C-alpha positions in Angstrom: 67.5 29.8 28.6 63.4 29.3 28.0 62.7 28.4 24.7 59.0 27.9 23.6 56.7 28.2 20.5 54.6 31.3 19.4 51.3 32.0 21.3 49.1 30.1 18.4 45.2 31.6 17.1 43.5 29.2 18.4 41.1 29.6 15.4 43.7 28.4 13.3 44.7 25.7 14.9 41.0 24.6 15.6 40.3 23.9 11.9 43.2 21.4 12.0 44.3 21.9 9.0 47.5 23.9 9.6 51.0 23.4 11.8 51.8 26.4 12.6 54.5 24.8 15.6 57.4 26.1 13.3 58.4 29.0 15.1 59.9 29.4 18.8 60.9 32.0 20.5 63.3 32.8 23.5 61.3 34.6 26.0 64.3 35.8 28.0 65.9 37.0 25.0 63.1 39.1 23.1 62.1 41.8 24.1 58.9 42.3 21.5 60.2 45.1 19.6 58.2 44.2 16.4 61.0 44.1 14.1 60.1 40.2 13.4 56.8 41.2 12.6 57.6 44.4 10.0 60.2 42.4 8.0 57.5 39.5 7.7 55.2 39.0 5.0 52.7 38.6 6.4 52.6 35.4 9.3 53.9 36.9 12.2 51.8 39.6 14.4 52.4 41.0 17.8 50.2 39.6 20.9 49.7 39.7 24.4 53.4 37.8 24.8 55.1 39.2 21.7 55.0 37.7 18.6 53.1 34.9 17.4 52.4 33.4 13.9 48.4 34.8 12.8 48.7 33.6 9.3 49.6 30.5 6.9 51.8 33.0 4.9 55.4 31.8 6.0 57.7 31.2 2.8 60.6 30.2 4.9 62.2 33.0 4.0 63.8 33.3 7.0 63.9 36.9 7.6 62.2 37.2 10.9 65.3 35.5 12.2 67.6 37.4 10.4 66.4 40.7 11.9 65.9 39.2 14.9 68.8 41.9 16.8 69.0 39.6 20.2 69.2 36.3 18.4 65.7 35.0 20.0 63.5 33.6 17.3 63.7 30.2 15.5 62.0 29.4 12.7 62.1 25.6 12.3 62.0 25.9 8.3 64.8 28.1 8.3 66.9 27.5 11.2 68.7 29.8 13.0 71.7 27.1 13.1 72.0 27.6 9.5 72.1 31.4 9.2 75.9 33.0 9.0 76.0 36.0 11.6 77.4 39.4 9.3 80.7 39.9 10.9 82.6 41.3 8.1 82.1 44.3 6.6 82.6 45.0 3.1 82.8 48.4 2.6 81.8 48.1 -0.8 80.7 52.1 -1.9 78.8 53.4 -4.3 81.2 54.0 -7.0 82.9 50.2 -6.6 79.7 48.7 -7.1 78.6 50.0 -10.2 82.0 49.8 -11.8 81.8 46.0 -10.5 78.5 45.7 -12.2 79.3 47.5 -15.5 82.3 45.4 -16.1 80.0 42.3 -16.8 81.1 41.6 -20.1 79.7 38.9 -22.3 81.9 36.4 -22.4 82.3 35.2 -26.4 86.1 33.2 -26.7 87.0 30.7 -24.2 90.0 29.4 -23.6 90.6 25.7 -24.4 90.8 24.5 -20.9 88.4 22.8 -19.0 86.7 24.5 -16.1 86.9 22.5 -13.5 83.9 21.0 -11.5 84.9 22.7 -8.2 84.5 26.0 -9.6 81.1 25.0 -11.8 80.1 24.5 -7.7 81.2 27.2 -6.0 79.1 29.4 -9.2 75.7 27.5 -8.4 76.4 27.6 -4.8 75.7 31.2 -5.5 73.4 31.1 -7.8 70.8 29.6 -5.6 70.9 32.5 -3.1 69.0 34.2 -5.7 65.7 35.3 -4.9 62.9 33.5 -6.6 58.6 33.4 -6.1 57.6 33.0 -2.7 61.0 31.3 -1.8 60.2 28.7 -4.3 63.6 27.9 -5.1 62.4 25.7 -7.6 65.5 25.9 -10.2 68.6 23.3 -10.3 71.0 22.6 -13.2 71.8 19.7 -15.7 76.0 21.0 -16.3 77.8 19.7 -19.5 81.1 19.9 -20.2 81.4 16.7 -23.2 83.1 18.5 -25.3 81.3 15.7 -27.7 77.7 16.5 -26.3 78.6 20.4 -26.3 79.2 19.9 -29.8 76.2 17.6 -31.0 74.5 19.9 -28.9 75.5 22.6 -31.1 75.1 20.5 -34.8 71.6 19.7 -33.5 70.6 23.4 -32.8 71.5 24.4 -36.0 69.7 22.1 -37.6 66.7 23.2 -35.6 67.2 27.0 -36.6 67.2 26.0 -40.7 63.8 23.8 -40.1 62.4 26.5 -38.0 63.6 29.7 -40.2 63.5 28.1 -43.5 60.7 30.1 -45.4 61.4 33.0 -42.2 61.7 36.6 -44.1 61.7 38.5 -40.9 64.4 40.4 -39.5 65.3 37.7 -36.9 65.1 34.9 -39.3 67.5 36.8 -41.5 70.4 37.4 -38.3 70.1 33.9 -37.4 70.2 32.8 -41.2 73.6 34.6 -41.1 75.1 32.5 -37.8 74.1 29.8 -39.7 75.8 30.7 -42.0 79.0 31.3 -40.5 78.6 27.6 -39.0 78.8 26.2 -42.0 81.1 28.3 -43.8 83.7 28.9 -41.0 83.6 25.8 -38.4 82.2 29.3 -36.1 80.5 27.3 -33.3 77.8 30.5 -33.0 75.5 27.8 -30.5 77.9 27.5 -27.8 81.1 30.2 -28.6 83.2 27.1 -28.0 82.9 27.2 -23.9 84.2 24.4 -22.5 81.1 24.1 -20.0 77.3 24.6 -20.6 75.2 24.9 -17.3 71.5 24.1 -18.2 68.9 25.8 -15.8 65.8 23.4 -15.3 62.6 23.5 -13.5 59.3 21.9 -13.1 56.8 21.8 -16.4 54.3 23.1 -14.1 55.8 26.4 -12.8 57.5 27.1 -16.0 56.2 30.3 -16.2 57.9 31.4 -12.7 61.0 29.1 -13.3 61.5 30.8 -16.5 62.2 34.4 -13.8 63.3 32.7 -10.9 66.5 31.1 -13.9 66.7 34.2 -14.7 67.6 36.2 -11.4 69.8 32.4 -10.1 72.2 33.1 -13.7 72.5 36.4 -13.1 73.4 36.1 -9.7 76.0 33.6 -11.8 77.1 36.2 -14.2 78.2 38.8 -11.4 80.0 36.0 -9.4 81.5 34.5 -12.7 84.9 37.1 -13.0 85.5 36.7 -9.0 86.9 33.6 -9.8 88.2 33.8 -12.8 85.2 33.0 -15.0 83.4 34.2 -17.9 79.8 33.6 -19.1 78.0 34.2 -21.9 74.0 33.7 -22.2 73.0 30.7 -24.3 70.1 31.9 -26.1 70.2 29.8 -29.2 70.5 27.2 -27.4 67.8 28.5 -25.1 65.4 29.1 -28.0 65.7 25.7 -29.3 65.7 23.6 -26.0 61.9 25.6 -24.8 60.8 25.0 -28.1 60.9 21.5 -27.2 62.5 20.0 -29.8 62.7 15.9 -29.8 66.5 15.5 -30.7 68.2 17.6 -28.4 65.2 16.7 -26.0 67.1 13.2 -26.3 71.0 14.5 -25.9 69.5 16.6 -23.3 67.7 13.5 -21.5 65.9 15.2 -18.7 63.5 13.7 -16.4 60.2 13.4 -18.1 58.9 16.5 -15.9 61.4 18.5 -16.2 61.4 21.8 -18.7 64.5 24.2 -19.4 64.5 27.6 -18.7 68.2 28.9 -19.7 71.3 28.3 -20.6 74.7 30.0 -19.4 77.7 29.4 -21.5 81.4 29.4 -19.0 84.8 29.4 -19.7 87.9 30.8 -18.9 88.0 34.1 -20.8 90.7 34.5 -23.8 90.1 38.2 -23.9 90.2 41.0 -21.5 88.4 44.0 -21.6 89.9 47.4 -20.5 87.4 50.0 -20.8 83.6 50.4 -19.5 81.7 49.6 -22.4 78.7 52.3 -22.8 74.8 51.4 -23.1 72.1 53.6 -25.1 71.0 56.6 -22.4 68.7 56.2 -19.4 64.3 56.7 -20.2 62.5 57.0 -17.1 59.4 58.7 -16.6 58.2 60.5 -13.9 54.7 60.4 -12.1 
């Protein structure tokens, strides 16, 4: 087997500031079909001897390696040896996919059972495969399953809400004040819903705007995957609003590295109840041009 680096662009190499030797090709397997170039975002082009690196635009997505029908390519930033060969046909038809997606529910009542950390790890291992801007994969997770810490987070978030919305007369403030009243009068955990686990998504503070979007994709993956391993989830918006406001009492409880900021929160636990029907939504609104 002959494995050699792709032909390089001499002009780029002469600049001396770009490492273009990250892709290799097995010339005996490569048929120069150009499929790798077609799925690339612009780093590859077809040259005299087949695919070659033409621009410094590789984000290590691995598309070129994954798409090659002959296994002729290797990207050192997304190695062929780490890619999984698709062998199993899932036969997921449109009706099954639609029912699966529609059956996702926000779980607000949980069994008083701790979630094994192995399950949380499995859940987040799927979340990491969600798309991210330029394949930066900058979201990491701080998981809290200590009951005392969870209770303290709820208390602090309530204190923050009382302080923030004290003189606010907006519709949002009115809704939040009602929630706070339910907490004080009835002891209802309106922040974390007594979930036994809270997943806190975090990202580098300098990448906050991108990190929030990437977090939403990742936690959506987690929410969809959760029912397959018997878990239920709900977005912890009350907590997230408090955390993203940089409320110091909460910051001290979370004790995150100084350069990291909260971009999302997800309650996780074993659902106390099951749902027998698919809930409807507002009618689809769409325009065409």
